[in-house]
VEXTILUM-843637 format. One line per 3 residues: their letters; for each residue y, z, x of N, C-alpha, C, O, CB. Coordinates in Angstrom, 2 decimals, decimal comma. Glycine has a CB too. Example, Ala and Ser with C-alpha at 12.3 -4.5 7.8 and 13.67 -1.06 7.14 Angstrom:
<pts>
AS) -5,69:7,80:13,19:-4,50:7,80:12,30:-3,30:7,80:13,20:-3,32:8,46:14,24:-4,47:9,05:11,31  -2,25:7,08:12,85:-1,06:7,14:13,67:0,03:7,87:12,90:1,14:8,04:13,41:-0,60:5,72:14,08
</pts>
This chain:
<pts>
MDA) -1,18:0,00:0,86:0,00:0,00:0,00:1,24:0,00:0,90:1,38:0,85:1,78:0,00:1,24:-0,97  2,12:-0,96:0,67:3,33:-1,03:1,49:4,37:-0,01:1,02:4,22:0,60:-0,04:3,93:-2,46:1,45  5,41:0,15:1,79:6,42:1,18:1,53:7,13:0,97:0,19:7,40:1,94:-0,52:7,45:1,21:2,65
STL) 7,44:-0,28:-0,16:8,17:-0,52:-1,42:7,28:-0,22:-2,63:7,77:0,31:-3,63:8,66:-1,99:-1,47  6,01:-0,53:-2,57:5,10:-0,21:-3,68:4,91:1,30:-3,79:4,87:1,83:-4,90:3,73:-0,91:-3,49  4,80:1,98:-2,66:4,68:3,43:-2,67:5,93:4,08:-3,26:5,83:4,99:-4,08:4,43:3,96:-1,24
AGT) 7,11:3,59:-2,85:8,37:4,12:-3,39:8,45:3,86:-4,90:8,88:4,73:-5,65:9,59:3,48:-2,66  8,05:2,69:-5,32:8,06:2,38:-6,75:7,11:3,27:-7,54:7,43:3,70:-8,64:7,70:0,92:-6,97  5,94:3,53:-6,97:4,97:4,40:-7,65:5,48:5,82:-7,75:5,40:6,44:-8,81:3,63:4,38:-6,90
VST) 6,02:6,35:-6,66:6,54:7,72:-6,66:7,72:7,85:-7,63:7,78:8,81:-8,39:6,97:8,14:-5,23  8,64:6,88:-7,60:9,79:6,97:-8,51:9,36:6,82:-9,96:9,95:7,46:-10,84:10,83:5,89:-8,16  8,36:6,01:-10,24:7,84:5,88:-11,60:7,32:7,22:-12,11:7,64:7,64:-13,22:6,73:4,83:-11,67
VLF) 6,53:7,89:-11,28:5,99:9,20:-11,67:7,11:10,20:-11,89:7,08:10,97:-12,85:5,01:9,72:-10,59  8,11:10,20:-10,99:9,22:11,14:-11,13:10,06:10,88:-12,37:10,40:11,82:-13,10:10,11:11,08:-9,89  10,40:9,62:-12,64:11,19:9,29:-13,83:10,42:9,65:-15,10:11,00:10,21:-16,04:11,55:7,78:-13,83
AAA) 9,15:9,34:-15,15:8,35:9,68:-16,33:8,26:11,19:-16,49:8,40:11,70:-17,60:6,93:9,06:-16,22  8,02:11,90:-15,40:7,93:13,37:-15,47:9,25:13,98:-15,91:9,25:15,00:-16,60:7,51:13,95:-14,10  10,37:13,40:-15,52:11,67:13,93:-15,93:11,93:13,72:-17,41:12,61:14,54:-18,03:12,78:13,27:-15,11
NLP) 11,42:12,65:-17,99:11,66:12,35:-19,40:10,64:12,98:-20,34:10,92:13,19:-21,52:11,69:10,87:-19,61  9,46:13,27:-19,84:8,39:13,77:-20,70:8,73:15,08:-21,42:8,43:15,19:-22,61:7,15:13,96:-19,89  9,33:16,08:-20,76:9,65:17,32:-21,49:10,58:17,08:-22,68:10,41:17,71:-23,73:10,30:18,32:-20,54
MVM) 11,56:16,19:-22,53:12,49:15,89:-23,62:11,73:15,28:-24,81:11,95:15,65:-25,96:13,60:14,93:-23,14  10,85:14,34:-24,51:10,09:13,67:-25,57:9,13:14,65:-26,24:9,01:14,67:-27,46:9,31:12,46:-25,01  8,47:15,47:-25,45:7,51:16,44:-26,01:8,23:17,46:-26,90:7,73:17,81:-27,97:6,75:17,17:-24,88
KAM) 9,40:17,93:-26,47:10,16:18,88:-27,27:10,60:18,24:-28,59:10,52:18,87:-29,64:11,39:19,39:-26,49  11,05:17,00:-28,53:11,47:16,30:-29,74:10,28:16,10:-30,68:10,42:16,23:-31,90:12,11:14,94:-29,39  9,12:15,79:-30,13:7,94:15,59:-30,97:7,48:16,91:-31,60:7,09:16,94:-32,76:6,79:14,97:-30,14
RSG) 7,54:17,98:-30,81:7,11:19,29:-31,33:8,06:19,81:-32,40:7,62:20,25:-33,46:7,01:20,31:-30,20  9,35:19,77:-32,12:10,33:20,38:-33,01:10,74:19,46:-34,16:11,06:19,93:-35,25:11,55:20,79:-32,24  10,73:18,17:-33,91:11,20:17,23:-34,92:12,71:17,29:-35,11:13,26:16,65:-36,01:10,51:17,50:-36,23
DLR) 13,39:18,07:-34,28:14,84:18,24:-34,40:15,53:17,32:-33,41:15,53:17,57:-32,21:15,26:19,72:-34,15  16,13:16,27:-33,92:16,81:15,31:-33,06:18,28:15,22:-33,39:18,91:14,19:-33,13:16,17:13,94:-33,19  18,85:16,28:-33,95:20,27:16,26:-34,31:21,17:16,08:-33,11:22,29:15,59:-33,25:20,63:17,53:-35,03
SYS) 20,71:16,47:-31,92:21,56:16,35:-30,74:21,53:14,95:-30,14:22,23:14,68:-29,16:21,13:17,37:-29,69  20,74:14,06:-30,70:20,64:12,70:-30,18:21,59:11,78:-30,95:21,88:12,01:-32,12:19,19:12,17:-30,28  22,05:10,75:-30,29:22,94:9,78:-30,89:22,13:8,57:-31,36:21,38:7,98:-30,59:24,04:9,35:-29,89
LSA) 22,29:8,22:-32,63:21,58:7,06:-33,16:21,99:5,80:-32,41:21,14:4,98:-32,07:21,85:6,90:-34,67  23,27:5,65:-32,15:23,72:4,43:-31,46:23,12:4,36:-30,05:22,76:3,27:-29,60:25,25:4,39:-31,38  23,01:5,47:-29,35:22,42:5,46:-28,00:20,94:5,10:-28,07:20,44:4,36:-27,22:22,59:6,84:-27,33
LVM) 20,23:5,62:-29,07:18,81:5,30:-29,21:18,61:3,82:-29,56:17,71:3,17:-29,02:18,16:6,19:-30,28  19,43:3,30:-30,45:19,32:1,88:-30,83:19,65:0,99:-29,63:18,92:0,05:-29,33:20,26:1,55:-32,02  20,76:1,30:-28,94:21,15:0,48:-27,79:20,11:0,57:-26,67:19,85:-0,42:-25,99:22,52:0,91:-27,27
GNV) 19,52:1,75:-26,48:18,47:1,89:-25,48:17,26:1,04:-25,80:16,67:0,42:-24,91:18,05:3,35:-25,35  16,89:0,99:-27,07:15,75:0,17:-27,48:16,06:-1,32:-27,35:15,20:-2,09:-26,92:15,36:0,48:-28,92  17,26:-1,73:-27,71:17,65:-3,13:-27,55:17,69:-3,50:-26,07:17,20:-4,55:-25,67:19,04:-3,40:-28,21
GNA) 18,26:-2,63:-25,25:18,29:-2,86:-23,81:16,90:-2,98:-23,22:16,64:-3,85:-22,39:19,05:-1,73:-23,12  15,99:-2,11:-23,65:14,60:-2,19:-23,18:13,95:-3,49:-23,59:13,20:-4,09:-22,82:13,79:-1,01:-23,71  14,22:-3,94:-24,80:13,63:-5,20:-25,28:14,11:-6,38:-24,43:13,33:-7,25:-24,05:13,97:-5,44:-26,77
VYT) 15,41:-6,40:-24,13:15,96:-7,48:-23,30:15,42:-7,38:-21,87:15,08:-8,39:-21,26:17,52:-7,42:-23,30  15,35:-6,18:-21,34:14,87:-5,95:-19,97:13,40:-6,37:-19,82:12,96:-6,70:-18,71:15,04:-4,47:-19,58  12,66:-6,35:-20,91:11,25:-6,76:-20,88:11,11:-8,18:-20,37:10,15:-8,49:-19,66:10,63:-6,63:-22,28
VYV) 12,05:-9,05:-20,71:12,02:-10,43:-20,23:12,01:-10,46:-18,71:11,26:-11,22:-18,10:13,22:-11,23:-20,78  12,85:-9,64:-18,11:12,91:-9,57:-16,64:11,62:-8,98:-16,07:11,05:-9,52:-15,13:14,11:-8,74:-16,19  11,17:-7,85:-16,63:9,98:-7,18:-16,10:8,76:-8,09:-16,15:7,95:-8,10:-15,23:9,71:-5,88:-16,88
LSL) 8,63:-8,84:-17,23:7,48:-9,73:-17,35:7,50:-10,86:-16,32:6,46:-11,47:-16,05:7,41:-10,31:-18,75  8,66:-11,16:-15,75:8,75:-12,20:-14,72:8,31:-11,67:-13,35:8,12:-12,46:-12,42:10,17:-12,74:-14,64  8,16:-10,37:-13,21:7,77:-9,76:-11,94:6,25:-9,65:-11,85:5,57:-9,61:-12,87:8,42:-8,36:-11,79
PFG) 5,73:-9,60:-10,63:4,29:-9,36:-10,50:3,95:-7,94:-10,98:4,79:-7,04:-10,92:3,82:-9,56:-9,02  2,73:-7,76:-11,45:2,33:-6,45:-11,95:2,50:-5,41:-10,86:2,14:-5,63:-9,71:0,86:-6,47:-12,45  3,07:-4,27:-11,25:3,29:-3,18:-10,30:3,85:-1,97:-11,00:3,82:-1,90:-12,23:4,22:-3,62:-9,16
PIW) 4,37:-1,02:-10,25:4,88:0,22:-10,82:5,98:0,00:-11,86:6,09:0,78:-12,81:5,41:1,11:-9,73  6,79:-1,05:-11,70:7,88:-1,29:-12,66:7,33:-1,58:-14,04:7,95:-1,21:-15,04:8,76:-2,46:-12,19  6,18:-2,21:-14,13:5,56:-2,48:-15,43:5,17:-1,16:-16,10:5,37:-0,99:-17,31:4,31:-3,40:-15,26
VLH) 4,62:-0,25:-15,33:4,21:1,05:-15,88:5,43:1,83:-16,34:5,46:2,37:-17,44:3,41:1,86:-14,84  6,45:1,88:-15,48:7,67:2,61:-15,84:8,34:1,99:-17,07:8,75:2,71:-17,97:8,65:2,62:-14,66  8,43:0,68:-17,10:9,07:0,04:-18,24:8,25:0,25:-19,52:8,81:0,45:-20,60:9,26:-1,47:-17,98
GFY) 6,94:0,20:-19,40:6,08:0,49:-20,56:6,30:1,90:-21,07:6,31:2,13:-22,28:4,61:0,29:-20,19  6,47:2,84:-20,15:6,75:4,22:-20,53:8,09:4,30:-21,26:8,19:4,93:-22,31:6,77:5,14:-19,29  9,11:3,66:-20,71:10,43:3,68:-21,35:10,39:3,00:-22,73:10,98:3,50:-23,69:11,46:2,99:-20,46
LTT) 9,72:1,87:-22,82:9,60:1,19:-24,12:8,97:2,11:-25,16:9,46:2,24:-26,28:8,76:-0,10:-23,98  7,89:2,75:-24,76:7,16:3,62:-25,69:7,98:4,84:-26,08:8,12:5,15:-27,26:5,84:4,07:-25,07  8,54:5,55:-25,08:9,26:6,78:-25,40:10,53:6,51:-26,20:10,85:7,27:-27,11:9,60:7,53:-24,13
MAV) 11,26:5,45:-25,87:12,47:5,15:-26,63:12,14:4,76:-28,07:12,86:5,14:-28,99:13,25:4,02:-25,96  11,07:4,02:-28,27:10,66:3,65:-29,63:10,23:4,89:-30,41:10,55:5,04:-31,59:9,51:2,62:-29,60  9,49:5,78:-29,75:9,06:7,03:-30,40:10,28:7,87:-30,77:10,35:8,40:-31,88:8,11:7,83:-29,49
MLA) 11,24:7,99:-29,85:12,44:8,79:-30,13:13,23:8,21:-31,29:13,74:8,96:-32,13:13,33:8,88:-28,88  13,35:6,89:-31,36:14,06:6,26:-32,47:13,34:6,51:-33,79:13,97:6,79:-34,80:14,22:4,75:-32,22  12,02:6,39:-33,77:11,24:6,65:-34,99:11,37:8,11:-35,42:11,54:8,40:-36,61:9,75:6,30:-34,77
LYG) 11,30:9,04:-34,47:11,47:10,45:-34,79:12,86:10,74:-35,33:13,03:11,54:-36,25:11,19:11,31:-33,56  13,87:10,09:-34,75:15,24:10,27:-35,23:15,34:9,80:-36,68:15,94:10,49:-37,52:16,24:9,50:-34,34  14,77:8,64:-36,97:14,80:8,13:-38,34:14,11:9,06:-39,31:14,61:9,32:-40,40:14,15:6,76:-38,40
RSA) 12,95:9,58:-38,91:12,21:10,51:-39,77:12,99:11,81:-39,95:13,03:12,36:-41,05:10,82:10,80:-39,19  13,60:12,29:-38,88:14,38:13,53:-38,93:15,60:13,36:-39,84:15,91:14,24:-40,64:14,82:13,95:-37,52  16,30:12,22:-39,72:17,48:11,97:-40,55:17,07:11,85:-42,02:17,79:12,34:-42,90:18,20:10,68:-40,10
HAR) 15,94:11,22:-42,28:15,46:11,09:-43,66:15,13:12,47:-44,24:15,45:12,75:-45,39:14,21:10,17:-43,72  14,50:13,32:-43,44:14,17:14,67:-43,90:15,43:15,48:-44,18:15,48:16,23:-45,16:13,29:15,39:-42,87  16,45:15,34:-43,33:17,70:16,08:-43,56:18,37:15,61:-44,84:18,89:16,42:-45,60:18,67:15,90:-42,37
RSR) 18,36:14,28:-45,09:18,94:13,75:-46,33:18,18:14,26:-47,54:18,79:14,62:-48,54:18,93:12,22:-46,32  16,87:14,31:-47,45:16,06:14,78:-48,57:16,35:16,25:-48,87:16,46:16,64:-50,03:14,56:14,58:-48,29  16,47:17,07:-47,81:16,77:18,49:-48,01:18,16:18,68:-48,60:18,37:19,60:-49,39:16,65:19,26:-46,70
AEI) 19,11:17,82:-48,22:20,48:17,95:-48,72:20,55:17,65:-50,21:21,46:18,13:-50,90:21,41:17,01:-47,95  19,61:16,88:-50,72:19,60:16,53:-52,14:19,00:17,63:-53,01:19,18:17,61:-54,22:18,86:15,25:-52,35  18,27:18,57:-52,40:17,66:19,67:-53,14:18,70:20,77:-53,33:19,30:21,21:-52,35:16,39:20,21:-52,40
PGH) 18,94:21,21:-54,57:19,91:22,29:-54,78:19,55:23,52:-53,95:18,39:23,93:-53,89:19,99:22,66:-56,28  20,56:24,10:-53,33:20,35:25,28:-52,51:20,05:24,96:-51,06:19,84:25,87:-50,26:19,23:26,09:-53,07  20,02:23,67:-50,69:19,75:23,27:-49,31:20,83:22,31:-48,84:21,43:21,59:-49,64:18,35:22,62:-49,19
GAT) 21,06:22,30:-47,55:21,90:21,28:-46,94:23,36:21,37:-47,28:23,89:22,44:-47,60:21,41:19,96:-47,33  24,02:20,23:-47,20:25,47:20,15:-47,28:26,01:20,44:-48,68:27,20:20,72:-48,83:25,93:18,79:-46,85  25,16:20,38:-49,71:25,67:20,60:-51,06:26,10:22,03:-51,29:26,85:22,31:-52,23:24,62:20,21:-52,08
TAV) 25,65:22,96:-50,45:26,03:24,36:-50,62:26,79:24,87:-49,40:26,83:26,07:-49,15:24,78:25,23:-50,85  27,39:23,97:-48,65:28,08:24,37:-47,43:29,26:25,27:-47,75:29,96:25,08:-48,74:28,55:23,14:-46,65  29,47:26,25:-46,89:30,59:27,18:-47,02:31,59:26,81:-45,94:31,21:26,67:-44,78:30,13:28,68:-46,90
PFP) 32,86:26,65:-46,28:33,85:26,28:-45,26:33,95:27,36:-44,18:33,74:28,54:-44,46:35,23:26,05:-45,90  34,26:26,94:-42,97:34,38:27,87:-41,87:35,72:28,59:-41,95:36,73:27,97:-42,28:34,23:27,16:-40,53  35,75:29,88:-41,65:37,01:30,63:-41,69:37,93:30,21:-40,54:37,45:29,76:-39,50:36,75:32,14:-41,62
HGG) 39,19:30,34:-40,73:40,21:30,09:-39,71:40,20:28,65:-39,21:40,61:28,39:-38,08:40,01:31,03:-38,55  39,74:27,72:-40,03:39,74:26,32:-39,61:38,88:26,06:-38,40:39,23:25,21:-37,57:41,13:25,87:-39,32  37,77:26,76:-38,27:36,92:26,66:-37,09:36,23:25,33:-36,93:35,76:25,02:-35,84:35,90:27,73:-37,12
HGR) 36,14:24,52:-37,97:35,52:23,21:-37,91:34,14:23,26:-37,27:33,83:22,44:-36,40:36,41:22,25:-37,15  33,32:24,20:-37,69:31,95:24,26:-37,20:31,77:25,16:-36,00:30,63:25,45:-35,61:31,50:22,90:-36,85  32,83:25,61:-35,42:32,70:26,52:-34,28:33,10:27,91:-34,74:33,94:28,07:-35,62:33,58:26,06:-33,08
RAR) 32,49:28,88:-34,14:32,84:30,25:-34,47:34,22:30,56:-33,87:34,43:30,37:-32,67:31,76:31,26:-33,96  35,12:31,01:-34,69:36,47:31,33:-34,21:36,41:32,61:-33,38:35,74:33,57:-33,77:37,47:31,49:-35,40  37,09:32,62:-32,27:37,14:33,81:-31,43:37,98:34,86:-32,13:38,91:34,55:-32,87:37,70:33,48:-30,03
AGA) 37,65:36,10:-31,87:38,45:37,20:-32,42:39,85:37,09:-31,86:40,04:37,02:-30,64:37,82:38,59:-32,09  40,82:37,09:-32,71:42,21:37,02:-32,29:42,68:35,62:-31,97:43,80:35,44:-31,50:42,41:37,88:-31,11  41,85:34,62:-32,22:42,23:33,25:-31,89:43,38:32,76:-32,76:44,07:31,80:-32,40:41,04:32,32:-32,05
DRI) 43,59:33,42:-33,91:44,66:32,99:-34,79:45,99:33,66:-34,44:47,00:33,41:-35,10:44,29:33,28:-36,24  46,01:34,49:-33,45:47,23:35,18:-33,05:47,99:34,32:-32,04:47,38:33,64:-31,22:46,92:36,57:-32,44  49,29:34,36:-32,12:50,13:33,64:-31,16:50,51:34,62:-30,06:51,04:35,69:-30,33:51,40:33,04:-31,86
PVR) 50,23:34,23:-28,82:50,58:35,17:-27,72:52,09:35,34:-27,60:52,85:34,39:-27,78:50,00:34,68:-26,37  52,50:36,55:-27,30:53,91:36,87:-27,13:54,20:36,95:-25,65:53,47:37,60:-24,91:54,29:38,20:-27,84  55,27:36,27:-25,20:55,61:36,28:-23,77:56,95:36,86:-23,54:57,40:36,95:-22,40:55,55:34,90:-23,18
</pts>
């Protein structure tokens, strides 16, 4: 095995190992609210276009890495879709979701207001 193939193999394993915990957590929890739909869609489109390039290369570590990326990005997009559908369904049930939302005090807009944050400092 030459140096470039070895480097490609090692980097493939490292990139896959770095992404696997994120994918496993998303699969276990089903909670993908922190993910961006546009980023997932663009990632999948980018992977589809990049496939044309990868297929022009001889078989090697890049094929394995790209196959991993294709699979994980597609799984993440599918999980996001399922998660969004479940959130919409819960919101339609009385007593769940946004239909019973309580406004945040002090104009916090979803963040917890700090104690005394509404006071104007005196100088």
